KEZAGU-337782 format. One record per residue (C-alpha): residue number from 1; residue in one letter; chain; x, y, z. Coordinates in steps of 0.001 Angstrom, whole numbers, plus 500000, padded with zeros to 6 digits. Each point is the difference from the previous one (the first is absolute). Example, Ala and Ser with C-alpha at 12.3 -4.5 7.8 and 13.67 -1.06 7.14 Angstrom:
% residues 2
<rec n="1" res="A" chain="A" east="512300" north="495500" up="507800"/>
<rec n="2" res="S" chain="A" east="501370" north="503440" up="499340"/>
//
This chain:
% residues 373
<rec n="1" res="X" chain="A" east="674332" north="083891" up="412946"/>
<rec n="2" res="X" chain="A" east="497924" north="503606" up="498699"/>
<rec n="3" res="X" chain="A" east="501449" north="502547" up="497124"/>
<rec n="4" res="X" chain="A" east="498757" north="502553" up="502217"/>
<rec n="5" res="X" chain="A" east="501665" north="498607" up="503292"/>
<rec n="6" res="X" chain="A" east="503481" north="499919" up="497910"/>
<rec n="7" res="X" chain="A" east="499335" north="503347" up="498739"/>
<rec n="8" res="X" chain="A" east="500010" north="501509" up="503296"/>
<rec n="9" res="X" chain="A" east="502873" north="497478" up="501353"/>
<rec n="10" res="X" chain="A" east="501837" north="501356" up="497107"/>
<rec n="11" res="X" chain="A" east="499139" north="503736" up="500851"/>
<rec n="12" res="X" chain="A" east="500898" north="499497" up="503932"/>
<rec n="13" res="X" chain="A" east="503598" north="498618" up="498581"/>
<rec n="14" res="X" chain="A" east="499848" north="503407" up="497847"/>
<rec n="15" res="X" chain="A" east="500103" north="502411" up="502821"/>
<rec n="16" res="X" chain="A" east="501822" north="498137" up="502524"/>
<rec n="17" res="X" chain="A" east="502935" north="500368" up="496984"/>
<rec n="18" res="X" chain="A" east="499176" north="503309" up="499624"/>
<rec n="19" res="X" chain="A" east="500262" north="500857" up="503632"/>
<rec n="20" res="X" chain="A" east="503677" north="498105" up="500457"/>
<rec n="21" res="X" chain="A" east="501438" north="501800" up="496663"/>
<rec n="22" res="X" chain="A" east="498455" north="503479" up="502330"/>
<rec n="23" res="X" chain="A" east="501178" north="499881" up="503144"/>
<rec n="24" res="X" chain="A" east="503009" north="497686" up="499266"/>
<rec n="25" res="X" chain="A" east="499802" north="498491" up="503348"/>
<rec n="26" res="X" chain="A" east="499367" north="495796" up="500327"/>
<rec n="27" res="X" chain="A" east="496808" north="499305" up="500978"/>
<rec n="28" res="X" chain="A" east="498371" north="497350" up="501638"/>
<rec n="29" res="X" chain="A" east="496734" north="498826" up="501667"/>
<rec n="30" res="X" chain="A" east="498053" north="497035" up="501078"/>
<rec n="31" res="X" chain="A" east="497550" north="499587" up="503320"/>
<rec n="32" res="X" chain="A" east="501235" north="498909" up="503573"/>
<rec n="33" res="X" chain="A" east="500415" north="496933" up="500984"/>
<rec n="34" res="X" chain="A" east="501397" north="498348" up="502872"/>
<rec n="35" res="X" chain="A" east="503689" north="497574" up="500690"/>
<rec n="36" res="X" chain="A" east="499203" north="497327" up="501452"/>
<rec n="37" res="X" chain="A" east="501953" north="496819" up="501355"/>
<rec n="38" res="X" chain="A" east="500682" north="496450" up="498573"/>
<rec n="39" res="X" chain="A" east="496565" north="498487" up="501163"/>
<rec n="40" res="X" chain="A" east="497560" north="502124" up="498536"/>
<rec n="41" res="X" chain="A" east="497599" north="499646" up="497539"/>
<rec n="42" res="X" chain="A" east="497797" north="502717" up="498491"/>
<rec n="43" res="X" chain="A" east="496948" north="500036" up="497641"/>
<rec n="44" res="X" chain="A" east="499959" north="502795" up="496881"/>
<rec n="45" res="X" chain="A" east="498299" north="500015" up="496522"/>
<rec n="46" res="X" chain="A" east="501374" north="496998" up="497842"/>
<rec n="47" res="X" chain="A" east="501935" north="501111" up="497211"/>
<rec n="48" res="X" chain="A" east="498627" north="499372" up="496412"/>
<rec n="49" res="X" chain="A" east="502933" north="500199" up="498116"/>
<rec n="50" res="X" chain="A" east="499742" north="496890" up="497517"/>
<rec n="51" res="X" chain="A" east="497203" north="501857" up="498603"/>
<rec n="52" res="X" chain="A" east="501823" north="503262" up="498759"/>
<rec n="53" res="X" chain="A" east="499437" north="501162" up="496982"/>
<rec n="54" res="X" chain="A" east="501860" north="499997" up="496648"/>
<rec n="55" res="X" chain="A" east="499468" north="503795" up="499232"/>
<rec n="56" res="X" chain="A" east="500627" north="500899" up="503788"/>
<rec n="57" res="X" chain="A" east="503286" north="497977" up="500537"/>
<rec n="58" res="X" chain="A" east="500928" north="501948" up="496244"/>
<rec n="59" res="X" chain="A" east="499441" north="503091" up="501889"/>
<rec n="60" res="X" chain="A" east="502302" north="498760" up="502697"/>
<rec n="61" res="X" chain="A" east="502922" north="498491" up="497697"/>
<rec n="62" res="X" chain="A" east="500019" north="502360" up="497233"/>
<rec n="63" res="X" chain="A" east="499288" north="503967" up="501716"/>
<rec n="64" res="X" chain="A" east="500121" north="500828" up="503661"/>
<rec n="65" res="X" chain="A" east="501345" north="496997" up="501797"/>
<rec n="66" res="X" chain="A" east="503149" north="499713" up="498425"/>
<rec n="67" res="X" chain="A" east="502058" north="502847" up="500796"/>
<rec n="68" res="X" chain="A" east="503481" north="500978" up="499433"/>
<rec n="69" res="X" chain="A" east="501480" north="497105" up="502536"/>
<rec n="70" res="X" chain="A" east="498585" north="497221" up="497846"/>
<rec n="71" res="X" chain="A" east="498155" north="498604" up="502479"/>
<rec n="72" res="X" chain="A" east="496842" north="498215" up="498551"/>
<rec n="73" res="X" chain="A" east="496691" north="498889" up="502477"/>
<rec n="74" res="X" chain="A" east="499383" north="496410" up="500706"/>
<rec n="75" res="X" chain="A" east="496684" north="499428" up="498277"/>
<rec n="76" res="X" chain="A" east="498777" north="498081" up="503056"/>
<rec n="77" res="X" chain="A" east="500075" north="503451" up="501353"/>
<rec n="78" res="X" chain="A" east="497980" north="501886" up="497739"/>
<rec n="79" res="X" chain="A" east="496585" north="499649" up="500941"/>
<rec n="80" res="X" chain="A" east="500902" north="500691" up="503757"/>
<rec n="81" res="X" chain="A" east="502439" north="503242" up="499288"/>
<rec n="82" res="X" chain="A" east="497024" north="501170" up="497538"/>
<rec n="83" res="X" chain="A" east="497198" north="499542" up="502344"/>
<rec n="84" res="X" chain="A" east="502013" north="501303" up="502689"/>
<rec n="85" res="X" chain="A" east="501252" north="503486" up="498558"/>
<rec n="86" res="X" chain="A" east="495861" north="500319" up="499194"/>
<rec n="87" res="X" chain="A" east="499059" north="499859" up="503477"/>
<rec n="88" res="X" chain="A" east="502565" north="501765" up="501527"/>
<rec n="89" res="X" chain="A" east="500533" north="503498" up="498215"/>
<rec n="90" res="X" chain="A" east="499030" north="502584" up="502131"/>
<rec n="91" res="X" chain="A" east="502059" north="498300" up="502885"/>
<rec n="92" res="X" chain="A" east="502949" north="499831" up="498152"/>
<rec n="93" res="X" chain="A" east="500055" north="503635" up="499037"/>
<rec n="94" res="X" chain="A" east="499436" north="500726" up="503685"/>
<rec n="95" res="X" chain="A" east="503024" north="497805" up="501090"/>
<rec n="96" res="X" chain="A" east="502525" north="501135" up="497243"/>
<rec n="97" res="X" chain="A" east="499387" north="503813" up="501468"/>
<rec n="98" res="X" chain="A" east="501000" north="498519" up="503137"/>
<rec n="99" res="X" chain="A" east="502910" north="498106" up="498337"/>
<rec n="100" res="X" chain="A" east="502061" north="503163" up="499221"/>
<rec n="101" res="X" chain="A" east="500757" north="500711" up="503655"/>
<rec n="102" res="X" chain="A" east="500599" north="496131" up="501201"/>
<rec n="103" res="X" chain="A" east="501812" north="498466" up="496769"/>
<rec n="104" res="X" chain="A" east="503241" north="502160" up="500180"/>
<rec n="105" res="X" chain="A" east="500948" north="498540" up="503295"/>
<rec n="106" res="X" chain="A" east="498496" north="496631" up="499284"/>
<rec n="107" res="X" chain="A" east="502021" north="499762" up="496702"/>
<rec n="108" res="X" chain="A" east="503421" north="501231" up="501767"/>
<rec n="109" res="X" chain="A" east="499208" north="497139" up="502508"/>
<rec n="110" res="X" chain="A" east="499427" north="497304" up="497424"/>
<rec n="111" res="X" chain="A" east="502847" north="501139" up="498260"/>
<rec n="112" res="X" chain="A" east="502075" north="499921" up="502906"/>
<rec n="113" res="X" chain="A" east="499391" north="496215" up="500497"/>
<rec n="114" res="X" chain="A" east="500376" north="499019" up="496431"/>
<rec n="115" res="X" chain="A" east="496585" north="499691" up="499114"/>
<rec n="116" res="X" chain="A" east="497995" north="501507" up="497076"/>
<rec n="117" res="X" chain="A" east="498279" north="502797" up="500968"/>
<rec n="118" res="X" chain="A" east="496692" north="499090" up="497912"/>
<rec n="119" res="X" chain="A" east="499285" north="498038" up="503288"/>
<rec n="120" res="X" chain="A" east="498822" north="503103" up="501941"/>
<rec n="121" res="X" chain="A" east="496619" north="498964" up="497553"/>
<rec n="122" res="X" chain="A" east="500298" north="496631" up="502964"/>
<rec n="123" res="X" chain="A" east="498807" north="502853" up="502975"/>
<rec n="124" res="X" chain="A" east="497345" north="501690" up="497468"/>
<rec n="125" res="X" chain="A" east="497871" north="496680" up="499906"/>
<rec n="126" res="X" chain="A" east="500746" north="499359" up="503556"/>
<rec n="127" res="X" chain="A" east="498943" north="503048" up="501566"/>
<rec n="128" res="X" chain="A" east="499340" north="502737" up="497724"/>
<rec n="129" res="X" chain="A" east="503083" north="501446" up="501225"/>
<rec n="130" res="X" chain="A" east="498471" north="500873" up="503558"/>
<rec n="131" res="X" chain="A" east="501708" north="499464" up="502771"/>
<rec n="132" res="X" chain="A" east="497180" north="499576" up="502577"/>
<rec n="133" res="X" chain="A" east="498700" north="497023" up="497719"/>
<rec n="134" res="X" chain="A" east="499044" north="496970" up="501973"/>
<rec n="135" res="X" chain="A" east="498864" north="496528" up="498869"/>
<rec n="136" res="X" chain="A" east="497152" north="497607" up="502060"/>
<rec n="137" res="X" chain="A" east="502868" north="497562" up="500862"/>
<rec n="138" res="X" chain="A" east="502323" north="502922" up="501097"/>
<rec n="139" res="X" chain="A" east="502214" north="500945" up="497200"/>
<rec n="140" res="X" chain="A" east="501131" north="503761" up="500549"/>
<rec n="141" res="X" chain="A" east="501228" north="502575" up="498081"/>
<rec n="142" res="X" chain="A" east="500814" north="501132" up="496286"/>
<rec n="143" res="X" chain="A" east="501764" north="496804" up="499666"/>
<rec n="144" res="X" chain="A" east="497585" north="498093" up="501581"/>
<rec n="145" res="X" chain="A" east="502228" north="498103" up="502332"/>
<rec n="146" res="X" chain="A" east="498939" north="497394" up="502556"/>
<rec n="147" res="X" chain="A" east="501424" north="500385" up="503543"/>
<rec n="148" res="X" chain="A" east="501962" north="496806" up="500114"/>
<rec n="149" res="X" chain="A" east="501716" north="500591" up="496488"/>
<rec n="150" res="X" chain="A" east="500354" north="503840" up="501213"/>
<rec n="151" res="X" chain="A" east="501788" north="499255" up="503245"/>
<rec n="152" res="X" chain="A" east="502294" north="497325" up="498340"/>
<rec n="153" res="X" chain="A" east="501249" north="503227" up="497262"/>
<rec n="154" res="X" chain="A" east="500385" north="502113" up="503107"/>
<rec n="155" res="X" chain="A" east="497112" north="502105" up="500158"/>
<rec n="156" res="X" chain="A" east="498482" north="500760" up="503740"/>
<rec n="157" res="X" chain="A" east="496293" north="498508" up="500014"/>
<rec n="158" res="X" chain="A" east="498064" north="501636" up="503115"/>
<rec n="159" res="X" chain="A" east="496879" north="501513" up="501203"/>
<rec n="160" res="X" chain="A" east="501946" north="503190" up="500378"/>
<rec n="161" res="X" chain="A" east="502803" north="499517" up="496774"/>
<rec n="162" res="X" chain="A" east="499212" north="498309" up="497439"/>
<rec n="163" res="X" chain="A" east="502489" north="501001" up="497527"/>
<rec n="164" res="X" chain="A" east="498228" north="498434" up="497071"/>
<rec n="165" res="X" chain="A" east="498389" north="503054" up="499605"/>
<rec n="166" res="X" chain="A" east="503124" north="501522" up="499988"/>
<rec n="167" res="X" chain="A" east="500225" north="500464" up="495964"/>
<rec n="168" res="X" chain="A" east="504191" north="500200" up="499955"/>
<rec n="169" res="X" chain="A" east="500703" north="496957" up="502420"/>
<rec n="170" res="X" chain="A" east="497052" north="498081" up="498715"/>
<rec n="171" res="X" chain="A" east="501054" north="500582" up="496057"/>
<rec n="172" res="X" chain="A" east="503658" north="498800" up="501540"/>
<rec n="173" res="X" chain="A" east="498640" north="497040" up="501589"/>
<rec n="174" res="X" chain="A" east="498394" north="499132" up="496748"/>
<rec n="175" res="X" chain="A" east="502315" north="500352" up="497912"/>
<rec n="176" res="X" chain="A" east="502232" north="497800" up="502188"/>
<rec n="177" res="X" chain="A" east="497270" north="497290" up="499453"/>
<rec n="178" res="X" chain="A" east="499490" north="500442" up="496149"/>
<rec n="179" res="X" chain="A" east="503655" north="499727" up="500079"/>
<rec n="180" res="X" chain="A" east="500481" north="496429" up="502054"/>
<rec n="181" res="X" chain="A" east="496451" north="498595" up="498103"/>
<rec n="182" res="X" chain="A" east="502194" north="500815" up="496123"/>
<rec n="183" res="X" chain="A" east="502829" north="498219" up="501789"/>
<rec n="184" res="X" chain="A" east="497658" north="497338" up="500438"/>
<rec n="185" res="X" chain="A" east="498074" north="499811" up="496945"/>
<rec n="186" res="X" chain="A" east="501565" north="501761" up="497600"/>
<rec n="187" res="X" chain="A" east="496877" north="501210" up="498384"/>
<rec n="188" res="X" chain="A" east="498329" north="502584" up="500669"/>
<rec n="189" res="X" chain="A" east="496558" north="499234" up="499218"/>
<rec n="190" res="X" chain="A" east="500521" north="496947" up="502871"/>
<rec n="191" res="X" chain="A" east="501726" north="502758" up="502296"/>
<rec n="192" res="X" chain="A" east="496520" north="502349" up="499772"/>
<rec n="193" res="X" chain="A" east="497770" north="496458" up="500378"/>
<rec n="194" res="X" chain="A" east="502249" north="499090" up="503064"/>
<rec n="195" res="X" chain="A" east="500242" north="503354" up="501076"/>
<rec n="196" res="X" chain="A" east="496021" north="500109" up="500422"/>
<rec n="197" res="X" chain="A" east="499482" north="496036" up="500950"/>
<rec n="198" res="X" chain="A" east="502731" north="499112" up="501041"/>
<rec n="199" res="X" chain="A" east="503387" north="497662" up="499138"/>
<rec n="200" res="X" chain="A" east="497623" north="497109" up="501132"/>
<rec n="201" res="X" chain="A" east="497341" north="500089" up="497429"/>
<rec n="202" res="X" chain="A" east="502720" north="501000" up="497212"/>
<rec n="203" res="X" chain="A" east="501742" north="496466" up="501210"/>
<rec n="204" res="X" chain="A" east="496791" north="498054" up="499932"/>
<rec n="205" res="X" chain="A" east="498814" north="501310" up="496856"/>
<rec n="206" res="X" chain="A" east="503419" north="499351" up="498230"/>
<rec n="207" res="X" chain="A" east="500050" north="496641" up="501604"/>
<rec n="208" res="X" chain="A" east="496332" north="498920" up="498639"/>
<rec n="209" res="X" chain="A" east="500657" north="501711" up="496366"/>
<rec n="210" res="X" chain="A" east="503015" north="498654" up="499576"/>
<rec n="211" res="X" chain="A" east="501077" north="503331" up="498368"/>
<rec n="212" res="X" chain="A" east="502055" north="503173" up="501569"/>
<rec n="213" res="X" chain="A" east="498077" north="502035" up="497394"/>
<rec n="214" res="X" chain="A" east="497514" north="502111" up="501328"/>
<rec n="215" res="X" chain="A" east="496967" north="499476" up="496774"/>
<rec n="216" res="X" chain="A" east="500915" north="496618" up="500832"/>
<rec n="217" res="X" chain="A" east="499472" north="499730" up="503682"/>
<rec n="218" res="X" chain="A" east="497515" north="503029" up="500268"/>
<rec n="219" res="X" chain="A" east="497220" north="497548" up="500826"/>
<rec n="220" res="X" chain="A" east="501325" north="498489" up="502469"/>
<rec n="221" res="X" chain="A" east="500810" north="503161" up="502192"/>
<rec n="222" res="X" chain="A" east="497085" north="501828" up="502185"/>
<rec n="223" res="X" chain="A" east="497626" north="501888" up="498103"/>
<rec n="224" res="X" chain="A" east="500604" north="503068" up="501415"/>
<rec n="225" res="X" chain="A" east="503831" north="499608" up="499178"/>
<rec n="226" res="X" chain="A" east="499681" north="499032" up="496665"/>
<rec n="227" res="X" chain="A" east="497852" north="502611" up="499495"/>
<rec n="228" res="X" chain="A" east="502368" north="503143" up="501919"/>
<rec n="229" res="X" chain="A" east="502935" north="499040" up="497485"/>
<rec n="230" res="X" chain="A" east="497652" north="500742" up="497066"/>
<rec n="231" res="X" chain="A" east="498746" north="503252" up="501671"/>
<rec n="232" res="X" chain="A" east="503482" north="500645" up="500348"/>
<rec n="233" res="X" chain="A" east="501063" north="499526" up="496299"/>
<rec n="234" res="X" chain="A" east="496381" north="502114" up="499149"/>
<rec n="235" res="X" chain="A" east="501545" north="502853" up="502255"/>
<rec n="236" res="X" chain="A" east="503310" north="500005" up="498426"/>
<rec n="237" res="X" chain="A" east="498302" north="500452" up="496693"/>
<rec n="238" res="X" chain="A" east="497540" north="502768" up="500877"/>
<rec n="239" res="X" chain="A" east="503231" north="502147" up="501905"/>
<rec n="240" res="X" chain="A" east="502850" north="498659" up="497489"/>
<rec n="241" res="X" chain="A" east="498101" north="499552" up="496196"/>
<rec n="242" res="X" chain="A" east="501810" north="496928" up="499844"/>
<rec n="243" res="X" chain="A" east="501127" north="497277" up="501863"/>
<rec n="244" res="X" chain="A" east="503430" north="498782" up="501325"/>
<rec n="245" res="X" chain="A" east="502246" north="498440" up="502055"/>
<rec n="246" res="X" chain="A" east="498036" north="498789" up="502821"/>
<rec n="247" res="X" chain="A" east="496500" north="499396" up="497705"/>
<rec n="248" res="X" chain="A" east="501817" north="497080" up="498526"/>
<rec n="249" res="X" chain="A" east="501380" north="496421" up="500852"/>
<rec n="250" res="X" chain="A" east="503643" north="499847" up="499953"/>
<rec n="251" res="X" chain="A" east="499640" north="497744" up="497151"/>
<rec n="252" res="X" chain="A" east="497798" north="502494" up="497799"/>
<rec n="253" res="X" chain="A" east="502749" north="503154" up="501454"/>
<rec n="254" res="X" chain="A" east="502850" north="497656" up="499030"/>
<rec n="255" res="X" chain="A" east="497839" north="499826" up="496169"/>
<rec n="256" res="X" chain="A" east="498523" north="503715" up="499732"/>
<rec n="257" res="X" chain="A" east="502239" north="501893" up="501863"/>
<rec n="258" res="X" chain="A" east="503828" north="498763" up="498997"/>
<rec n="259" res="X" chain="A" east="501185" north="503494" up="500025"/>
<rec n="260" res="X" chain="A" east="499907" north="502965" up="502822"/>
<rec n="261" res="X" chain="A" east="497612" north="498702" up="502362"/>
<rec n="262" res="X" chain="A" east="501509" north="496227" up="500798"/>
<rec n="263" res="X" chain="A" east="503232" north="501038" up="501382"/>
<rec n="264" res="X" chain="A" east="498237" north="500003" up="503576"/>
<rec n="265" res="X" chain="A" east="499347" north="496092" up="499234"/>
<rec n="266" res="X" chain="A" east="503538" north="499789" up="499888"/>
<rec n="267" res="X" chain="A" east="502241" north="501580" up="502379"/>
<rec n="268" res="X" chain="A" east="501340" north="497053" up="502611"/>
<rec n="269" res="X" chain="A" east="500090" north="501979" up="503071"/>
<rec n="270" res="X" chain="A" east="499678" north="498932" up="503757"/>
<rec n="271" res="X" chain="A" east="496934" north="501706" up="502456"/>
<rec n="272" res="X" chain="A" east="502899" north="501194" up="501313"/>
<rec n="273" res="X" chain="A" east="501801" north="501735" up="497130"/>
<rec n="274" res="X" chain="A" east="496488" north="500993" up="499247"/>
<rec n="275" res="X" chain="A" east="499019" north="501866" up="503013"/>
<rec n="276" res="X" chain="A" east="503443" north="501706" up="500075"/>
<rec n="277" res="X" chain="A" east="500578" north="501153" up="496567"/>
<rec n="278" res="X" chain="A" east="497823" north="503359" up="498631"/>
<rec n="279" res="X" chain="A" east="498576" north="500045" up="496696"/>
<rec n="280" res="X" chain="A" east="499664" north="503167" up="497663"/>
<rec n="281" res="X" chain="A" east="498843" north="500479" up="496703"/>
<rec n="282" res="X" chain="A" east="502238" north="501019" up="497198"/>
<rec n="283" res="X" chain="A" east="499722" north="500876" up="496205"/>
<rec n="284" res="X" chain="A" east="502612" north="501125" up="497178"/>
<rec n="285" res="X" chain="A" east="502804" north="498390" up="498952"/>
<rec n="286" res="X" chain="A" east="501749" north="498574" up="503250"/>
<rec n="287" res="X" chain="A" east="502615" north="496846" up="499448"/>
<rec n="288" res="X" chain="A" east="500240" north="497314" up="502178"/>
<rec n="289" res="X" chain="A" east="503771" north="499778" up="500125"/>
<rec n="290" res="X" chain="A" east="500312" north="503993" up="500712"/>
<rec n="291" res="X" chain="A" east="497784" north="499763" up="503019"/>
<rec n="292" res="X" chain="A" east="501794" north="496987" up="501334"/>
<rec n="293" res="X" chain="A" east="502723" north="502271" up="499614"/>
<rec n="294" res="X" chain="A" east="499110" north="503066" up="502054"/>
<rec n="295" res="X" chain="A" east="497987" north="497120" up="502732"/>
<rec n="296" res="X" chain="A" east="502800" north="498135" up="500364"/>
<rec n="297" res="X" chain="A" east="498616" north="496985" up="499379"/>
<rec n="298" res="X" chain="A" east="500700" north="497149" up="498331"/>
<rec n="299" res="X" chain="A" east="498508" north="499410" up="496443"/>
<rec n="300" res="X" chain="A" east="498132" north="496842" up="500685"/>
<rec n="301" res="X" chain="A" east="498382" north="500966" up="503362"/>
<rec n="302" res="X" chain="A" east="498697" north="502922" up="498393"/>
<rec n="303" res="X" chain="A" east="498313" north="498284" up="497270"/>
<rec n="304" res="X" chain="A" east="498885" north="497762" up="502981"/>
<rec n="305" res="X" chain="A" east="497934" north="502905" up="501221"/>
<rec n="306" res="X" chain="A" east="499286" north="501315" up="496753"/>
<rec n="307" res="X" chain="A" east="499696" north="497286" up="496960"/>
<rec n="308" res="X" chain="A" east="499462" north="500908" up="496893"/>
<rec n="309" res="X" chain="A" east="500908" north="503758" up="500554"/>
<rec n="310" res="X" chain="A" east="502115" north="500605" up="496787"/>
<rec n="311" res="X" chain="A" east="497223" north="497993" up="497630"/>
<rec n="312" res="X" chain="A" east="497369" north="501980" up="501653"/>
<rec n="313" res="X" chain="A" east="501507" north="503332" up="500295"/>
<rec n="314" res="X" chain="A" east="500867" north="499710" up="496258"/>
<rec n="315" res="X" chain="A" east="496647" north="499730" up="498997"/>
<rec n="316" res="X" chain="A" east="497632" north="501961" up="499235"/>
<rec n="317" res="X" chain="A" east="498143" north="500222" up="503286"/>
<rec n="318" res="X" chain="A" east="503282" north="500689" up="501963"/>
<rec n="319" res="X" chain="A" east="498873" north="500372" up="503395"/>
<rec n="320" res="X" chain="A" east="500857" north="497949" up="502609"/>
<rec n="321" res="X" chain="A" east="499588" north="499697" up="503848"/>
<rec n="322" res="X" chain="A" east="504042" north="499766" up="500844"/>
<rec n="323" res="X" chain="A" east="500269" north="498340" up="503191"/>
<rec n="324" res="X" chain="A" east="502982" north="499605" up="502048"/>
<rec n="325" res="X" chain="A" east="501535" north="499746" up="503860"/>
<rec n="326" res="X" chain="A" east="499066" north="503196" up="501997"/>
<rec n="327" res="X" chain="A" east="503739" north="501058" up="500217"/>
<rec n="328" res="X" chain="A" east="500273" north="499333" up="496016"/>
<rec n="329" res="X" chain="A" east="497152" north="502263" up="499250"/>
<rec n="330" res="X" chain="A" east="501469" north="502738" up="501957"/>
<rec n="331" res="X" chain="A" east="502798" north="499905" up="497748"/>
<rec n="332" res="X" chain="A" east="498148" north="499877" up="496938"/>
<rec n="333" res="X" chain="A" east="497905" north="502957" up="501229"/>
<rec n="334" res="X" chain="A" east="503453" north="501853" up="500195"/>
<rec n="335" res="X" chain="A" east="501234" north="499292" up="496584"/>
<rec n="336" res="X" chain="A" east="496266" north="499753" up="498343"/>
<rec n="337" res="X" chain="A" east="500792" north="502604" up="497132"/>
<rec n="338" res="X" chain="A" east="503819" north="498914" up="499835"/>
<rec n="339" res="X" chain="A" east="499049" north="496190" up="499355"/>
<rec n="340" res="X" chain="A" east="497503" north="501379" up="497201"/>
<rec n="341" res="X" chain="A" east="502680" north="502219" up="498446"/>
<rec n="342" res="X" chain="A" east="502309" north="497313" up="499913"/>
<rec n="343" res="X" chain="A" east="497654" north="497510" up="498840"/>
<rec n="344" res="X" chain="A" east="498857" north="501643" up="497816"/>
<rec n="345" res="X" chain="A" east="503572" north="501388" up="498471"/>
<rec n="346" res="X" chain="A" east="500848" north="495761" up="499991"/>
<rec n="347" res="X" chain="A" east="496974" north="499702" up="497895"/>
<rec n="348" res="X" chain="A" east="500834" north="502470" up="497267"/>
<rec n="349" res="X" chain="A" east="503533" north="498895" up="499619"/>
<rec n="350" res="X" chain="A" east="498815" north="496547" up="499390"/>
<rec n="351" res="X" chain="A" east="497588" north="501134" up="497522"/>
<rec n="352" res="X" chain="A" east="501696" north="499517" up="496390"/>
<rec n="353" res="X" chain="A" east="499465" north="503145" up="497643"/>
<rec n="354" res="X" chain="A" east="498732" north="499311" up="496593"/>
<rec n="355" res="X" chain="A" east="503291" north="500005" up="498425"/>
<rec n="356" res="X" chain="A" east="501476" north="497821" up="502678"/>
<rec n="357" res="X" chain="A" east="497496" north="497649" up="498966"/>
<rec n="358" res="X" chain="A" east="500373" north="500155" up="496412"/>
<rec n="359" res="X" chain="A" east="503660" north="499499" up="500750"/>
<rec n="360" res="X" chain="A" east="499720" north="496934" up="501936"/>
<rec n="361" res="X" chain="A" east="497521" north="498321" up="497493"/>
<rec n="362" res="X" chain="A" east="502091" north="500890" up="497266"/>
<rec n="363" res="X" chain="A" east="502672" north="498367" up="502180"/>
<rec n="364" res="X" chain="A" east="498074" north="496747" up="500692"/>
<rec n="365" res="X" chain="A" east="499172" north="499587" up="496589"/>
<rec n="366" res="X" chain="A" east="503786" north="500130" up="499272"/>
<rec n="367" res="X" chain="A" east="500920" north="497835" up="502588"/>
<rec n="368" res="X" chain="A" east="497116" north="497102" up="498652"/>
<rec n="369" res="X" chain="A" east="501406" north="500463" up="496100"/>
<rec n="370" res="X" chain="A" east="504092" north="500438" up="500535"/>
<rec n="371" res="X" chain="A" east="501399" north="497135" up="500889"/>
<rec n="372" res="X" chain="A" east="502584" north="499656" up="503140"/>
<rec n="373" res="X" chain="A" east="503716" north="500283" up="499068"/>
//
C-alpha cells in the first residue's frame, strides 16, 4: 500500500469524523446487495486482508478506528474496509442524507425488538434504503427479503400487494428475523452472514471449519456472504466513526466491550418476552431497586431483563436501553421523574461525607490496634 493511498484514506476518515461531529447524527452507508436463501452462492471481489500494511493497521487501531466504545477492527477486515470506503464515498454521502428520514423509524422498531440500532446499516448495504429495490433472485424492498421468508414473517407478497416494499412492515419483519437469527447463533457477524446467505450456509461453514468464529469460518462461506459481513463492518465505521457490538464476534465483544455494550448479550429472555417487552433509552443516576419498586417487579426479574444495570449506570457512560414488560414500562413512564429523584436522593444518603470518611478510617485503625475486652 503506497503512501499516497494511505494519505487519501486518512483524509477521507477525517472528513467523515468532522461530518459526524457536526451533525450529531448516526451515519452509515454501503452499496445495495440482495438477501438470499441458503442454497445461493455468489461471486465477488476476493479480499486481500492478509497483506494489510502495518502502517494502515496502526492507523485503524490507534486513531479513528478505536472510538469511545473501545471496539477494535479485526486485522482480517482492514484491507477490505479501506477499499470499500474509498470506492463508495459518493454513494455513502447520498445514503446518509436519505437516512435522516428513515433511520428514526428503523431505530424505534429495532429497539422494540431488543436489537442494536446499528443493525439499520444492514438495510443500507442491502438496498441503499430503496423500497423499490429488487434483486435478480427476487429479493425485494429495503431489507431485500425473499418471498418465502417474507411470508413466514407475516408479510403479504403478491403482484397487487407486496408488503416487502412497505418500509414500516418490512422493517418489523426484518427485526423479527434478526432477533430469531441472533437467538440461534448468539453472534452478530454470523447473524449478518446468515441474513445474506441463509442459515444452512453458516452451519455448513461451521461444520467444515470446526469453529463458530466468523474470521475462522469465513472462507467456507459463499464469497458474497463473506464480503457482505465486511461491507456491514465498513458501513458501521463510516456512519458511526467507530466499531461496536455488531462489528465483533461474540468473543471479541466479550473481551473488548466489558462495559455498557455487553448487556445485550446477557438478557435471558424468551422470544415471547422480547416481543411483548418495550425498550427506552435512559441516562442518569437511576437505581435498579428504585425502578423495581415503582414498577412492582421482583429485583431478580428486573435484572433478568436489564443485566448489569447498576454497574453500567454508575459508570461514566451511564446510558442504558431499559427493557421492561409493556405494562411495567407504562408504570416507569408515569413515575420516571419520581424514580430518578428518589434514586439520586438514595445515592446522596449513601455517599459518606469527607468527615465521615475520616472518622470511619480512624475507627477502623483503632479497631485493628485496640485489643477487644
